[in-house]
N, C-alpha and C positions, 0 to 999 in steps of 0.2 A: 504494500500500500504506500502511496505518497503520504507521509505522515507529518511533514513539517515544512521544509524549505527546499527550493531548487536554487542552488547557488549558481550564479552566472558570471562568467568572465569573458570579456571581449578584449582581445589583444591585437597586436599589429599584424604583420605579414606572417603567413605560414611558410613552412619549408616546402621543398619540392615534392611533387606527388610521387608516390612509389611507382616503380615500373609496372605496367600492366602484366597481369598473370595470364599465361596462355589458357584458353578454354580447355578443360579436360575432355578427353575423348569419351563420349558416352559408352557405357557398357550395357547391353541389353538386359533388361530385368524381366524375368518371366512373370506372367500373370499368376497371382496366388492360386493354389489349388484348394478348393473348399473341402472341409472334412464333414461329411454328413453326420448330423445328430438329429434326434427326434424333434419334430416341429412343436414348440411349446405353445400354449395359449398366449396370445399377445399380452405382454405384461404392461402394467401401468408404470410410469416413471417413478424412480426412487428419489425421494427428496434429498437435497444436498444444501450445505451452507455456502457452497461456491467460494470458499475461502482457502482452498488448498494451495500450496506453493505452485506457481506457474498457472494457476487457473485464470483464464481470461475474464476480465470484468466488463468489457464492452463488446465482446464477440460471442456468438452463440456456441455453446458446447452442450452436449447431453449431460445430465447429472452424473452418469457413469457409463462405462463401456465404450467400445470402439465405434467411430464414425468416419465415413469418407464422403464420396461424392454427394452433392445436393441433387435431389430428384423431385419430380412431380410438382415443381413450383408453380402455383396458380393463385391468382387473386380473385376472391369472390365475397360479395356481401360485406365489404369493408375489412376483410381479413386476408392477410398474406399467409399462405400455407407453404411451409418448408418441409418437404419430405427429404430423407437422406438415407444413404447406405448405412446400415446399423447392424451391430452384433448384439442382440439382447442377452446373450449368455456369457460375454466376456470382454476383456479389454484388448483383444487381438483380432485381426481380420478373420472372419468366418461367420457361418450361419446367416448369410446376407439376407436382410429384411429391410423394410422401409420404416425407419423411425419417422416421427412427425412432431413438428412444433408450429405454433401459430403466433402471429403478431398483428397488431393494428397500426403499428408505426414503424416497422422495420428495425426497431432498436430493441424493444423489450419482447422477449420470447417466452412462451409458455410451452413446456414440453408436454405432449399428449401421449396417449397410449400408442404402442407400436401399431402401424396401419396394416402391414401385410408381412407374413412370414412364408417360408418355402412351402411348396406343394409338390404334387407328383411330377410336375414338369421341371422342378429344380429350384435353385435359390432365386430370390427376387433381386435382380441386378438393376442398374440405373435405367431411368426413363423420364417421362414427363406426364403432365396432366393438363386437360383442357376442360372448359365449361361448354357443354353441348347445349347451347341455349335453344336451338331449333329442333332438338330431339332427333338428330339425324341417325343416331344409333338405336333408337327405340327404347332406351333405358329411362326415359322421362325428360321433359324439358328442364334445362339447367342442371342436368346430372353432371357430376364431376367424374370424368373418365380418365383413368390412369393407364398409361401405356408403358410397358416395361419389358426387359429382357428376362426370359426364363432360362436360367443357366443350368442345363441338365447335369446331374451329378452321378446318377447310378442307372443301371438297367438300359432300356432302349433309348433313353434320352441322354445318356452319358456323353459329355463333350459337345453337346449341341447348344447353341445360343439361338433361341427362337423368341419371337415377339408375341406378347400376350397383353390382354387388357382386363381391367376390372372397373367397376363403377360404384359410385357412392351417391345416395340420394338424401343423406343426412349431413351434408357439409363436410365430408371427409372423415367423419368419426368412424364409420365402418365401410368396408368395401365388399362387393360381391364379385367373384371371379366369373368371367364370361365362359359359358359352357362350351363354346367353340374354340377355345384356346388350343394351340397357338394360332394367331391370326396370320402370322408370317412364319412358315416353316423354314428350317435350315439344318444342315447336316454337319456343321463344324463350329468352331469357337471364334469365328471372325465376323460376327454381325451383332451389333449391340447398341444400346443406349438410345432408344427412339426419342426424338424430339419432334413434336407435332404442332402444327399451327394451321389455321384456316386461311387459304389463299383465295381472296375474293375474286381475283381476275379469272381463275379457272373454276371457281365454285366447287372447291374440293378441299379436303384435309390433305396436307402434305407432311410426310414423315422423312426426316433425315436419319440415316443409320450409319454408324461408323463401321469400317471394315477391319478394325483391329490390326493384326500383324500384316495383313495384305494391303493396308494403307489406302485410304480413300473413303468416300461417302456415297452411299446408295440413297436415291430418292424414290419414295413410293407415294402413290396417291389413292384417295378413297373418298367416297361421298357419304359413307355411313360409319367409319371407324372400325368396321369389322371385316370388310372385304377390301384388300389392298392390291394395287397393280404397280409393277415396277415402272418407273418413269425414266431414270437415267442414272449414270454413274459418274462421279467427279473424282478424277485422279490427277495429281500433278507431281512431277518429279522434283525432289528437293535434294540436290547434290550434297554429299557429305553427311546426310542423315538417312542412310538406307535401312538401318536396323532399329525400327521403333514402331509402336502401334498408335493408330489413330483412335480416339475415343471421344465421347460426349460432344457430338456436333450440335450446333445451333445456328439456323439460318434466320437472319433478322433483316427487316426492311427499314431503310432510312431514306425516305423520299423516293427518288427514282433509282437508288442504288441499294444493293444487298451486301450483307457481310456474313460470311460463314466462319463461325468460331469452331476450332478443333483443338482438343487437348491431345498432347503427344507424350509418350513415355517409352523409353528414355528419349534423349535428343532435344531436351528443352534448351533454353537460351544459355544455360551454364552447364548443368548436367541433371540427369533425372527428368522429372516432370516439368511441363511447361504448356502455355496456351498460345497458339498462333491464330492468325485470322487471314482470310482472303476477302478481297473487295471485288464485286462484279455485278452481274445481271442475272435475274431469274425470271423465266417466262411462264412459270407454272409447271414446267417439265424439267428444264435443264438449267443448272447453274454454270455460268461461264465467268471465270476470273479475269479481271483486267491484267494487262501485262505490267506487273510490278516486280520489284526485287524481293521475292519471298525467300525465307519465311518472314512475316511481320509478327512481332511479339506484342501481346496485350500487356504482359507484365514481365519485367526483367529480373525479378528476384527468383528465389528458390521455392517459394511456398504459396503459389496461387495456381490451382489446378481444377479441372472439371467444372469450370464456371459456366453456368447457363442462365437464361433470363426467365423471369416470371411470365406466364401467359395471362391473357385477359387484362392487361394494363394499358390498352390503347396505344397511343404513340410513344408513351414513356417506356424505355427499355431498361429494366433494373436487373442487374446480375449479382449473384453471389458465388463464391468459389470455395473450394476446400483448401484450407490453409495448412498444407503439408506437402510432402514430396515422397514419392514411392521409394526413393533411394534409402530413406531412413525412417519412414512412417511408423513402422512397428517398433521402433526403438526410442522414440522421443520420451523423455522422462516425466510422463503425465499419468497420474493415478488419483482416483479410480476411473477417470475418463481418458480418452485419447483422441485428440484432434479437435480443431475449432474451424468455424467458417470465417472467411474474410468479412470485413465490413461490406455492406451492400454498396454497389457502385451503379451509377446511371450511365449507360453507354451512349456516346454521342459521336457521330461521324463528322469529322472536320477535315481541314486541309492544313498541311504544314510543308513548307518548302516545295510547293507545287504538287504535292502528292497526298492521297487520302491518309488520314490518321484517325484511328479509333481511340477516343479518349474515355477514361473511366474514373471520373471524380467520385468521391464518396457522396452518397445521397444527402440532400439538404436536411433530412430528418435527424441528422447528427446534432443539429442545433437544439433538439428537444432535450438532450442530456448534457448540454454544454453550459458552463458558467460564462460570465462576461470575459471578454478579452482583456488581458493585462499586458502592458508593455514591459518587456524584459530590459532592465537596466543593468548597470554594473553592480547593483546591490542584490541582496538575496530576494528571491521571489517567493512570497507566501502562496501555498496551495492548500485548499481546504482539506483537512484531515480525513473527511468522510469520502473524498474522491479517491479513485484508485487507478485512473488512467488520464491521459491528457492529450491535447492537440497542440503542437508547436508549429508556429508559422514563421518562417525566416525569409526575409527579402534579401537575397544574396546579391551584393554588388559584384558585377562582372569585370571590375577594374583590375582584379588580381585573383590568383588561385585562392580558394577558401577551404579550410578544414573545419568541419562541425563535429564536435565530440560530445556524446552523451555518456555520462558516467554515474557511478554511485559510491557509497561509502566503502564498498568492498574493493575499490580500485578496478572495477570491471568497466570496460569502455566499448562503445559502439561508435566507430569513426566513419565519417562521410567526407570524401574529398570532391570538390567541384573544380574542374579545370576550365580555364577561359579559352585556351587555344583551340580545343575541339568541342567545347561546350558539352562535356561529358560529366557524369556523376559516377563515383566509385564508392562502394561500400566494402568494409572489411569485417568478416565474421570468422573469428578464431578463438583460441583459448582465453584471450583477454576479454572477450565479450561476455563470457559466462560459461556454463557447462557445455562441453562439446564432446567429452570422452565416451559418450554412450554409443557413438557410431563414427567410424573413420571417415565417412563422406560428409559429415556435417560442417566441418571447418572448411571455409572457402576464403582463401586469402584476398581475392578481389572479385567483386561483381560489378560490372560496368553497364551503363545505360546512357543513351542520349537524353539531353534535357528536353528536346523537342519544343523549345520556346525561344523567341528572339528578345532583343532588348538589352538595355544596360543593367537591368536587375532581373533576377529570376526568383519567383515565389516558390518555396518548397514547404510543403505541409508534411509533418510527421505525426502519425497517430500511434502513440506509445501505450502499450498495454503490458500486462505482467510477463508475457512471453512472446511478444511480437512487435514489429515496427513496420508500418505501411508508409512508404515514402511516395508522395504524389506531387508532381510539379503542376504549375498553374493550370487550372481547369481540367485536370486529369490528363494532361498531355503525355506524361510518363508515369508509370506505376512500377514500384518495386516493393514486393512483399516478402518479408523474411521473419522466420521464427528466431527467437533468442531466448536463452535461459539463464539470466543473471540471478544472483541470490536475492536481490531486491530490485524493484523497478528503478530504472535510471532516473535520477532526480537532480542532476547537475548538468550544466551546459557550458561549453567553451566554443567561441567562434573566433577564428584567427583573423578575420577581416573586419577591421574597425568601422568600415563604411556599410556593413550589413546591419540590419535591424531585426528584432524578434518580438513576437507576441506569444502568449500562452493562454490556454483556457483549460480548466479541469473538465473531465468527462465523468458523469456519475455512473456508478455501477448499474447494470441493467437487471440485476437479480432482486 
């Protein structure tokens, strides 16, 4: 917790930036193999104080047990539904089910009973949900229809990833499986994570399906959510990244342009997991990417993966991602829970340097849990003892290289370098930042990202929680999300550039 003061020092010029560290060569990471266990009755969530060491205070986590990809995100009747990959029986990957949480403001979350657990077709892998307002499927007007991957585990379905549906007529509290499952059959483990939306131009539901290790996205169409026809296949060659899997696609419209989100593992921007995107056109059947220098990365850190958007939100595109990385996901030192979601982001397609740029600023609902801004001076900065996270906004003068250092009383440091020559930002995560010895891949000497903004000053926002830092440049132009595990939250700040200014505001715990 931030219990007293944030000491602030602003000094003159910083030293030279460290030499860039070469990007490690990704090593393929196999998809985890599930261990079948009896399907339990969906349990209600177990209460928690949410005060354990490293427990996020402004990010969603389940009270206990393993969580990964966000699933089935849909907005209905004033409520945001967040389903997610969940193990109701333990703190490691397995027994894949859909956990469930709800919110009315995207900040405060209430964990609900587990929505769906495995059945005879297999585990319940990632997927999406829509509101069928016109009753196209025949389950009732405004039924919530979930579409997910049935991951076969034993018997005739072993090794098969097939697409199934279930529906809810009580606002997501309970789901009924469709008796005709699977609605899209498949004989291998390379078809997963259905993301569905209504395409008005072609008057049909469109599904994007990832091709896993065979790399690509399949598009299917349906007028009733139960009968699906193959529309097209999107494949693009990415030199230097041949051995990775495509997952969790999301096709999103921004005016007359479309953006295809794809999560990849390994082969991310540094190593392990990452999120890339393509910009192009979609005619209701085929997505064609513009001729750009791919891959384009949505987030340049290690810990933003499987992000997809809520459906039924109109023109507003709100995304949340899994704040972890498959390289070390099962080893992060969190108990009795494991993994958190990122802060929700509002996706916006803009232009920078004559090219499309997908921006992802934190949603404005963050203001609901924020105190008033206070200017950081050379004196100690008081923070409310009841607050447990904060947002730091630094306007960095680009007249010289700048080093921003967050630290705590344990002499743990999180260092950010900003270079003027190439307008790049570099972050250093190593043993000096906190606990790293739980996994050999967690320490990353240098993570680099373009600032993606012009001007003589650059606005950098840092959202600092108990075990994470999300760095976002002005209006979401660049995002870098990283886990950190200091003994206590960083509560001191040093800026090497005297011409830079800073403000801070406390963020109230959401529990």
